[in-house]
N, C-alpha and C positions, 0 to 999 in steps of 0.2 A: 504494500500500500504506500502510495507516495503522497506527500503533502505539498501544497502550493506555497512557494516561497513568498515572502512579503513583497508587496509592490515596491518598485524602485523609489528610493527616497523616503521610505517609511522606516523609522528607526525600530530596532528590535525592542519589543515591549518590555521584556525583562530588564534589559539595560536601562531603558527609559525610566522604568519604575524605580530602579535603584538610584538613578540620578535624581529623581524627584524627592525620594526619601532623604538622600544625602543633603540636597539643597535645603529641604525643609528643616532638618536638624541644625544645619549650619546657619541659616539666615533668619528663619522665622523667630526664634527666641530673642535674637538681637533686635529685630524689628518691633517685637512686642515691648521690649525694654524702652526703645526710642518712643514708641507711642504712649507708653505709660508716662514718661517724662513730659511729653507734649500735653497730654490730657490733664495731668496734675497741675502743670503751670497755667493751664487755661481755666481749670475749674476750682482751684484752691481758693479762689476769691470768695466762693460760697462758704467755705469754712471760716474765712477771715471776716465775714460780713459784720457780725455782731461786735466783735472786738475792735475792728477797724472804724466802724461808725462811732463807737463809744469814745474812741481816742480823738478822732478827727472832726466829728460833728457832721459828716457827710450825710445828707438826707437819703431816704429810700429812693426817691425819684432820680437823684444824681447818681446814686450807686447803681441803679438798674441801667441807666443810660451809659455809664462808664463800663459796666460789665458787658454790654452789648456792642459798644463802639469799636471794640477789638475787631469785630467781624467786618467793619467797613473797609479798613485798610487791608485786612486779611483777604477779602474778596477782590480788592483792586489789584493786588499783586500776585494773585494765584496763577493766572494764565502765563504771564511773562516768566514767573519763577519756574513753572513746570517746563516751559520751552527751553529755558537755560539748562535744566537738569537733563532733558532729552538730548541736548547738544553736547554737554561736557561730562555727563555721567553722574550717577547718584552718589558715589563715594565722596567726591569733593563737595557737591552742592548740599547734600544732606548734612554733612559735617558743618558747613558754613551756617546753615539754617539753625542747627541746634546750639552752636556756640553763641551766636548773636542773640537768639531769643532767651537763652539761659541768663546772659548778662543783664538783659533788659528786665526779665522777670525778677531777678534779684534786686534791681533798682526800685521795685515797688516798695521796698523797705523804707525808702526815703520820700514816699509820696504822702505828704502830710496835709494836703489841701485838695480842693476840687480840681484846680488847673493841672497840678502835677499828676494827679490820679488819671485824668483824661488823656494827657499827653503820653504817659507811659503805656496806657492801654492801646492807644493808637500805634505807638512804636512797636509794641509787642505783636500786634496783628500783622504789621508789615514784615517784621523779622521772621515770624513763623509761617508766613504765606508760602505755600508750595510744599510743606512737609507732608501733609496727608495725601494729596493727589500724587506727590512724588513717590510715596511709599506704594500706593496702588499701581502706579505706572511701573515702578521697579519690579513688582511681582509679576507683571505681564511679560517682563523680559526673562523671567526665570521659570514660570510655571505655566504649562499648557492648560487649556480650558478645563480638561477633565479633573485637574487638581485644584483649580483656582477657588472654587467654592469652599472647600475644606481649609485651604491655606488662608483665605481671607477671614474665615470664621475664627481661626487661631489668632490671626493678627488682631482681630477685634477684642481679644482678651485684654489688650492694653488698656482700654478705657475702664472696664470694671475693675481690673487689677489696680489701676491708679487710684480709684475711689475706694476700693476695698482695703488696700494696704496703705495708701496715702492718706485716707481718712483718719484712721487711728494715729498715724505719724503726725499729721497736721494737728490733730487734737492734743497730742503730747507737747508739741512745740508751742501751741497756744497756751497750754497750762504752765509753760516755763516763763511766764510773764515776769519781767524784771531781771532775767539772767543777762549778764554783761551790760546792764543798763538799758536793755532793749525791751520793747513790747513783744508779746508772744507772736503777734502777727508779723512783726519785722523779722524775727528769727525764722519763721516759716517761709517767707518769701526769699530771704537770703539763702538759706540752706537748700531749698528745693530748686531755686534758679541756678545756683552754682553747680549742683549735681547734673543738671541738664547740659551745661557747658562741658563738663568732664566727659559725659557720654558722647557728646559731639566730637570731641578730640579722638576718642576711642573709635568712633565710626569711620574716621578717615583712614585708620590703619586696618580696620576689620572688614568693611564691605568690599564686594567685588562687583563691578558694573554689569558684566555679562557672563553667561556660562563659558563662552570661549576663552575667557581670561582666568578661569578658576583653576589655579594650580593645585588646589586642595582636592580636586575631583579627578578621578582616573580619566584618561584620554577618551576611552570608549563612551563613558557617561557624558563627558563634555560634548562629544559629537552627537550623541543621541538627543540630548536636551536641546542643543542648538538647532538641529534639524527639525525637531518637533515645533519649536517656537517659529522658525522660519516658514514652515509649512502653513501655520495658522496665519501668519502675516501675508503670505501670498494669497490666501483665500480672501482676506479683507481687501487686499489691493485689487483683486479681480472684481470685487463688488464696488470699488470706487470709494472706500471709506477710510483712506489713509492720509488725505490731504487736509491741511488746516481749514481751507476754504470750504471743503465738503462738510466738515463738522459744524462750522459756524452757520451754515445755511440749511442744516438738516433739522426739520421740525421735531424729530425725535429727541434732540438735545433739550428742548424746552420741556418736553414731557418728563424726561429723566430729572431735570433740574427741579421741576415742580414737586415731584415725589420726594426728592431729597430735602428740599426746603421744608416741607411739612414734617418729615421725620426729625429734622434738626430742631424745629420748634419744640417738639415733645422732648427730644433728647437733652437739649441744653436747658430747657425749663426744669427738668428733673435734676440734672447735674448741678445747676446753680442753686437750687432751692431745696434739695432733699435734706441737707443738714438742718436747715431752718425748720422744715416741716417735721422732721423727726424730733427736734428739740421741742417744738410745740406739742407734739403728741405725748412726749415724756415729761413735759413741763420742767425742763432743765435748760441751762445755757449750753451753747455749743462748746464742747470740749471732748475729752477722751471717750466718755460714755456715748455721746452722740456719734462720734466717729466709729465706734465699734458697732453700734446698732445700724448705722447707715451702711456699714459694710455688708450686712446680711443680704439686701436685695442684689448687690453687685456680685456676691458669691453665687447666688442662684443664677444670675445671668451668665457667669462663666460656665457653669454646669450645662446650661442650655446650648451655649455656643460650641461645646465640644462635639455635638452630634447634629443639631438641627440644620445648619446651613449645608453641611455635607450631605445629609439625607435629602435635602431639597434638590440638590444636583443629581444625586444617584437615582432618585425616583423619576426625575424629569418633570416634577410639578413645582417649579420654582415660584410661579405666581401664587399658587395656592398656599404654599408655606409662608411666603412673605405676607400674604393677606392675613393669615392666622396670627402671625407675629405682631402686625400692626394693629389688629383688632385687640390683641392683648394689652397693648399700650393704653388704648382708650378705655377699655374695661377696668384695668387696674387703677387708673387715675380717678375715674368716677367712684369706684368703690372706696378708695382711700380717703375721699372727701366726706364720706358718710358712714364711717365705721369706727369701732373701738380701736385703741392703739394696736393691739395684737393683729386684728383683721386688717387694719390699714397697712401694717408692715408687710403682711402676706400679699396684699393687693399690689403694693409697690414692687414686690418681687416679680409679679406677673408683668408689671410695666417695664422694669429693667430688662427682663428676659426678652420682651418684645423689641425694645430699643436695640439691644446688642445683636440679636439674631436677624432682624430684618435688614440691617445694613450690608453685611457681607453677601446676602442673597441678592439684594438690589444691585450691588456692584458687578455681579456676574453678567448683567444685561449690557451696560455700556462698554465694559472691557471686552465682551464678546462681539461687540458691534463695530467699534472703532479700532484702527490700527495706526502705526507710524506716528506722524506729527498730529494726526487727528486724535489719536489716543492721548497724547500729551496735552493738547489744547482742550479736547473734549472733557477729559476727566477733571482737569483744572477748572474749566468753566462750570461744570455741574457742581463741583465742590464749592466753588466761589459763590454761585447763586444760592445753592442749598444752605451754605453756612450763614447766609444773611438771616436765616431762621434763628441763629444765635443772637443776633441783634434784636430781632422782632420779639423773641420769647420773653426776656425779662421786662422789656418796656411795656408790652401789651398786657402781660400778666399783672404787673404792678398797677397799670391804669385801670384794668377791669376790677381788680380787688378794691381799689380805692373808690371806684365809681359805685360798686354794689355793696361796699363795706362788708365784704365776705372773702375769706381766703379760698373757699371752695370754688368761687367763680373763676379764679385764676387757673385752678386745676381743670375745670371744664373746658377752658380755652385750649389747654395743652392736649386734652383728650380729643377735642374736635379736630385738631391738627393730625393726630394719629389716625382717626377715622377717615379723614380726607385722603391721607396717603394710601390707606388700604383700598379705597375706591379707585384711586388712580392706578394702582398696581394692577388691578383687574383688566385695565385697558392696554397693558403692555403686550406687544406682539413680538415674541422672540424669533419669529420666522417659522415656516412650515415644518422644518425638521430640526431646528436648533436643539431642542430638548431631547429629541430622539437620538441625535448624534452624541450629545453629552452622555446620555444614558448608556449607549452602546460602548463609548470610549471608556466609561467608568467600569462597565461590566468586564471589559478585557483586562482592566488593571488588577 
């Protein structure tokens, strides 16, 4: 009995699988660490809220505006930053991003008034611009479509880990108020910001731009992985989705961006205000206890992220899985606004699981659709527009709560955003055989 040899140009599946596993173990843990530092420096303002306002006298409205203004400069510099990364490589550019944002984040320790607070948040957004879409783009250089859902699910561990581990750490630093003559919130910003810069220096020496340059990978694995990625790029090129002009004129870009915008409203609304909400539920000030309790929902999110996004790709029902995740965000927020502390914490677990699992599933759609410069510009544009939800969330939440004199009203706004994203996901069209191809490729793995 004879077997049919693989088609010309098709890498041996066993070698390719080994290459994917090796790349996953080598790169993904470090990407998670980088994302942890990024998310912590972006969201630790939520832990500092009470102490910072007590020291500086900054009002709720100004605080909400400053928390969100980060995303204006972040959005403005996303596309050019990602195009630079596509041109010069992730190793240099990601290191630059981390070092500069870490130094600026540390400078928050010296923001004693409204003006300095606003300026530093604007500078922080500009410095960090390009990190997240750069990481997503970097993964398209290394992981073919069949592995991308699982890998992105692992990458998204970064945000819940940042809040699960960083929450208690931030709480400890806040409780060290007076050490070295500094307020607790000053210690928190200084230490966490400088740690990000150190990780950025490490990234310069650790990351590898492309599989073909990976001396830590056997030659046959380098070749198999490079050929698999190149084959996918050729398919995108044949479909005319690799030029920057193609992505900027593609109506699907706005559809992707609208979904991500709504997800980010819910996500950042929870990230910024979960410590405050937990403190109110427990009737204590934000400190170590609140940090520990706030870690529970993010721990649940990590558990869900270990299997849900990968299962979505393997079964070929990505839209259905994303819809369920986004519906969980809305349901959890509504329940948390109308329940006892124990039930509210459980409901917030449902919310965080939805936030963390919906996003890696979502990113399999644009990364499977765009290639080349279109991927660099498209991913950055989607992320830039989407992350404006981080500006929208705190300001609208605060305005609605003040208008209705109810904290529950703000949670309903965040829930409505999650529901809107769920409805838009049902309209995604991955192509007549896109999920079938992914399912077949995964079955061979």
